Legacy VTK file of the C-alpha trace (Angstrom):
# vtk DataFile Version 3.0
C-alpha trace
ASCII
DATASET POLYDATA
POINTS 106 float
0.000 0.000 0.000
1.313 3.408 -0.830
1.190 6.315 1.591
-1.750 8.624 1.372
-0.961 12.263 0.714
-2.541 14.278 3.481
-2.184 18.029 3.529
-1.604 19.941 6.710
-4.871 21.763 6.179
-6.537 22.180 9.561
-8.063 20.638 11.387
-7.937 16.968 10.453
-5.048 16.876 8.007
-2.773 18.521 10.538
-4.169 16.314 13.291
-3.448 13.159 11.261
0.099 14.235 10.425
0.709 15.272 14.031
-0.586 11.966 15.389
1.627 9.949 13.047
4.684 12.048 13.959
3.874 11.667 17.671
3.522 7.889 17.318
6.965 7.671 15.714
8.430 9.897 18.443
6.810 7.763 21.143
8.113 4.578 19.537
11.636 6.035 19.607
11.242 7.219 23.218
9.971 3.843 24.482
12.854 2.052 22.745
15.431 4.497 24.164
13.983 4.249 27.669
13.931 0.467 27.573
17.531 0.392 26.342
18.589 2.840 29.070
16.985 0.666 31.767
18.765 -2.410 30.415
22.087 -0.574 30.195
21.801 0.734 33.752
21.137 -2.782 35.072
23.923 -4.354 33.033
26.860 -5.021 35.295
25.362 -3.000 38.171
26.924 -4.094 41.455
24.599 -3.076 44.246
21.109 -3.512 45.599
18.904 -4.300 42.578
16.685 -1.370 41.691
18.842 1.280 43.330
20.484 1.999 39.977
17.287 3.865 39.033
16.777 5.730 42.286
17.508 9.340 43.369
21.034 10.153 42.169
20.662 8.465 38.809
19.574 9.670 35.387
16.171 8.112 36.153
15.436 10.001 39.386
13.070 7.430 40.911
12.362 8.336 44.547
13.363 5.431 46.784
10.994 3.605 49.101
11.696 4.845 52.641
11.971 1.359 54.117
13.162 -0.875 51.275
16.080 0.297 49.106
15.638 -0.769 45.503
11.886 -1.451 45.723
10.814 1.674 43.833
13.576 1.228 41.267
12.647 -2.402 40.723
8.996 -1.408 40.311
10.086 1.272 37.818
12.140 -1.167 35.736
9.250 -3.641 35.755
6.814 -0.960 34.573
9.163 0.150 31.773
9.591 -3.455 30.638
5.817 -4.034 30.691
5.302 -0.831 28.699
7.901 -1.953 26.141
6.207 -5.326 25.770
2.726 -3.829 25.339
4.051 -1.137 22.994
5.790 -3.747 20.811
2.505 -5.640 20.445
0.655 -2.444 19.526
3.377 -1.226 17.160
3.492 -4.470 15.163
-0.301 -4.469 14.763
-0.633 -0.745 13.976
2.503 -0.202 11.854
0.867 -0.972 8.473
-1.828 1.639 9.102
0.679 4.132 10.484
2.838 3.626 7.393
-0.143 4.197 5.124
-0.902 7.511 6.836
2.740 8.586 7.068
3.595 10.889 4.193
6.575 12.420 5.975
4.800 15.705 6.600
5.236 17.124 10.095
2.227 18.895 11.569
2.425 22.663 11.847
LINES 1 107
106 0 1 2 3 4 5 6 7 8 9 10 11 12 13 14 15 16 17 18 19 20 21 22 23 24 25 26 27 28 29 30 31 32 33 34 35 36 37 38 39 40 41 42 43 44 45 46 47 48 49 50 51 52 53 54 55 56 57 58 59 60 61 62 63 64 65 66 67 68 69 70 71 72 73 74 75 76 77 78 79 80 81 82 83 84 85 86 87 88 89 90 91 92 93 94 95 96 97 98 99 100 101 102 103 104 105
């Protein structure tokens, strides 16, 4: 299927182009976040989960009584999001591609 040509004429042309651009940006962000979580855990020598807490690039606030709990919950949530997103992306990609004419919304 070839891409449809959709002008940026408001309101729905621009909305379509904006939605497609946002979906691609979100796909990139979810992939980068998932990779960052995996990289932070790789070779980490400490209490599991604390690599994501307070003084990290992730800034997860630690649980007051159990170090690593909030970070572990965070990593789990990111991994669940990545899994659900992958399922959505595979199913929706053909339609997204059909609507994607490379035009960014204004």
